[in-house]
N, C-alpha and C positions, 0 to 999 in steps of 0.2 A: 243284716238289714240290706234290703234292695231298693235303690233309688231309681225310678223308672227314667228312661231316656227320652229326650225331645230333641227333634231335629230343627234347630234354628235355621238352617239352610242346608242345601244338598252338600253332604260331606262334612258338615259341622253338627255332629250328634253329641249332645251334652246331657248330663244329669238334670233331672226336673228342678233341682236345687243347686245354685252355684254358691261359691265362697266368695264374699266381697273382701278382698285383702286390704281395704282401707283400714280396717281395725287392727292389722298387725303393725301399723305405724302409730306414733303417739298423737293421734288427732282428737281422740275421745279419751285422753287421759293417759297416764304412764303405761308402758308395755314391758313385759317380762319377755326378753327375746326367746329364751328357751320354752316359755309357755306358749308363745306365739307359734313357734315351730312344731311343738308337739300338737297344737290344735290343727294346724295345716295338715300334718301327717294323718291325724285322726280323721280328718274330713275325707281324705282319699281312702282310708281304710274302710269306711262305711259306705262308700259308693259314690261320693261327690267327684265329679270328673271335670267340672268347670271352675277354673281359678280366674278371677278377674281383679286386676289391679291397674296401676296407672303410675306414670313417670313421676308425678307431682306429690303422691301420697308419701308424706315424710321426707320430702325431697329426695326420693329415691330408695328410702329405706324399705318401703313395702316390696318393691321389686327385687331388692336384695335378698329380703327374707323369703320371697318365693322362689328365687334363684336356688337358695340353699336346699329347699325341698326338691327342686327339679334336677338337682345332681343326680339323684338316684331314682326319680319318679316321673321324668319327662313323658315317657310313653303311656302313662296312666291318665293323663289329663289333657284337656283342651285349654289352651292358654290365651288369655286376653289381657291386653294392656291398652293404655291410651296416651294421647299427646295432645297438646293444644294449650293447656293451661300453664301459665308462666308466673313466677314470683313465689313469695312465701304466703301460701294460702292461710296457714294457722295465724299468721300476724295480719291477716286482712289485706296483704299486698298482692293483688292478683291482676293478671291480665291474660289476653288471648292472643296466641300467635298461630294462625293457620296459613302463613305465607308458603307457598308451594316449594320455594328453594330451601326451606327449613325442615320439611317433613322428614327427609332421609336421615338427617342429622339426629333428630329426635329418636327415630327408630333405632339407629345404631347405638346410641347411648343406653336405650332400654335393653337391647339385646345383650349388651356388655354386662349390665347389672343383673340380668336374669340369667346370664350364662348359657344362652341358647343361640341357635342359628336362624330361628324363625319363630314367629307367633302365628297362632290360629285364627286370631281375631284382633284387628287393629282398629281402635276407635278415635274419631276426632272428638275430643272431650267436651268442647264448646265450639260452636260455630263463630269464626272470627267476622265481626261486624264490617270489617274494612276489606275482606277478601271474598269474592264470589265463591260459593261453596263448590261450584263446578271446578274451579282452579285447585282448590285444596284436595277435593276428591280425585282429580286428575293425577296429582302427584302421589296420592296413596295408591292409585292403581298401578303406577309404575313399580311399587314395591311388590305388588302381586305378581306382575310380570317377571320381576327379578327372583321370585322364589322365596322372599323374605317375609311374606304375609300371605295367608291363605284366603282370608275373608275380611271385609271392610264392615265397620260399624260407625255409628254416629251417637253422640250423647246430647240430650236436651236440644234436639233439632225439632223445628215446627214441622207440621205436615207438609207444607209447601217446600221447605229446605230438603225434607226427606226425599220428596218426589223429584226434585231437581238433581239431587245426588245419586239417585237410584238411575236416573237416565244417563249418567256419566259411566257408572260401574254399578253392577248389583250390590246392594247394601243387605248384609246378612241379618244385622241386628240393630235395633234402635234401644238406647238405654236412657231412661228418665225415671225421675221419682214417680211411683205409682203405688198407692196404698189406700186403705179405707178412709184416710183423711187427706188424700191427695189425688184428686180424680180429674183434674183439668185436662190431662192428655186424652181423656176419652172424647173430648169434643173434636178433635182433629187428628193428632198424631196416632192414636190407637186405630181408628178406621182407616187411615192411610196406610199404615203398616200391614193391617189385615188385607187390605186390597192388593198391595204390592208382594205379599207373601214375605214380609220381613218379620222375623222373630222380635219378641219383645223382652228386654231384660230390666225389670223394675229394681231400681236402687232404693235404699232405705224403706224396704217392705214392711218394716216394723217400726217405723217412725223414730229411727235413731235411738231405739230402746224405749221410748215412751209408751208405745203400744203393747209392750211386753209386761208392763206393770213393775218394772225394775229400776225405773229412772229416779235418782235421787238427786235433786239440785243441789243439796249441801255437800255432795261429793265431788262436784265438779272443780277441776282445776282451772287456772286462769287461761290456759290455752285450749281449753275443751271448745271445739268448734261449735257445739250446741248454743253456746252463749251468743252466737252470731244470728240465730234463727228466731224470728218473731214468735213462733209457737212455743218457745221455751222462756219467753219473758214472764217475769213474775205476774204481771197482770193477766197474762193468757192462761196460766196454769190451772186456775180454778175452773174455767170453762172447759178446758181440754180434759180436765179429770172426768167430766161427764162422758166424753167420748170413750175413755178407758173403762168406765163403769159398765158401758154396754157391751164392750168386748169381753170383759171379765164374765159378765152375766151369760153371754153366749158361750164361753168357754166352759163354765160350769154345766150348762145344759148339754154340752157336746162332749163331756169327759175329756177335756183338751185343755191346753194352756192358752194363754192370751196370745202368744207368738204364733202358735199353731193356728189359732183362728184367723189371725191376720193374713197368714200365708195361704191358707185354705180359701179365703175369700178372693185372692188373686187368682189362684188356679180356676176357680169358678168363672171369673171374669174372662180369663182366656178362653174357656169353653163358649161363653156367651158371645164373644167377638170371633170365634174361630181362629184363635191366634196362639201360636206357641209362646208360652210365658215361662221364663226361667228367673225367679227372684233370686237376689244375691245378698241375703242378710249377712252381716258381718259380726264376728264375735271373737274374743280372745279365749274363750273357755270351750273346751271339748264337748262338755255336757250340753252346752247350747246348741252345738252343731247337731248332735244326736236328736235333740228335741226338735230342731227346726226340720230335720230330714224326715221326721214322723209326720210332719203335716202333709207330705205328698199323698198319703193314703187317706187324709180326712176329707170327706165330702159333706159339706153343709147342706141341710135341707133348704128349700127356697124360701121358707118363712124367716129363717135365721139370715140368709143372704140379704133379704129385704130390709131387716133391722139393721144390718151393718151398712146397706147402701145409703142409709140417711145421715151416717156420721159426718161425712164431708161438710154437710150444711151446717152443722152446729160447731165445727172445728173453729177456734179462735187463732187468728193471726195467719198471714200468708206463709207459704212454704219457702220463700226466700225474701230476704230484705230488699233485694234488687229485682223486680219483676222481670227485666230484661236478661237477667242472668240465666233464666229458665225459659222453656218454650212458651209458657202461658203468657210472658210479658211481651212476646214478639208475634203472637198469632194475629 
């Protein structure tokens, strides 16, 4: 299988499908470490060259798992990690720390867990409301000068925040939730990224599993993060089942799976906005990685894209319980 390459920025060429390594930490249920490592290796085997993780996933467990793979395969991938979120996210204890004096320390801790000397892309995971973004990005830029980071990224920044950050140092990629049922970023963030030549890395492109048709609320453990999202409330599920019905109907017409349709829609949106788009679905299963990678070759006709475009309007529940936690609440 060949996964085509996308240039997120000059010198940052990655596979059109990345691997979101949040799923190799126990945030969506128990994880078998051996299976997680096998899935990571399989991803690289089939041509996935972009691994995206963060210091907060599993309190560092995700970075450690990725680090195990990097021991023998560092030269085969572009590596991204993030900083800025603090606390126990799984327990609902979260904060943001974008203070410039802490940026280098966060990176050093990540490098240690990953077992590498540098990362290819370093994101600010959330913009600190108490620190001007120019100050945080200025400290991040010093890491580029030091040779420990190649490119800078932001996650869930608004269009204005992205523009201000980009004026301090070029931003290679913006990461935000973007999918058939999460389209608020198209109002400002996506157009700003396209204007500035910033690549887009959509997280949760298959709706944390819901848009694949495999979501089972009865199988969720007490620590599963999906319990904290309004769209997964019991009252919201019947309405959102209608969203899935449309996706599955399009999948049948396209001889594809629901996950592949959701990903193909994002690639179509990238072409519409003339924007490099690299979704990062996460999974613990190798077969799912192969399924997702096959979506790169799926081009949906305009009439099916139009049907999918209507789904955000019928989705029940906000994408975050706290609107200010994501860009839409601060636009």
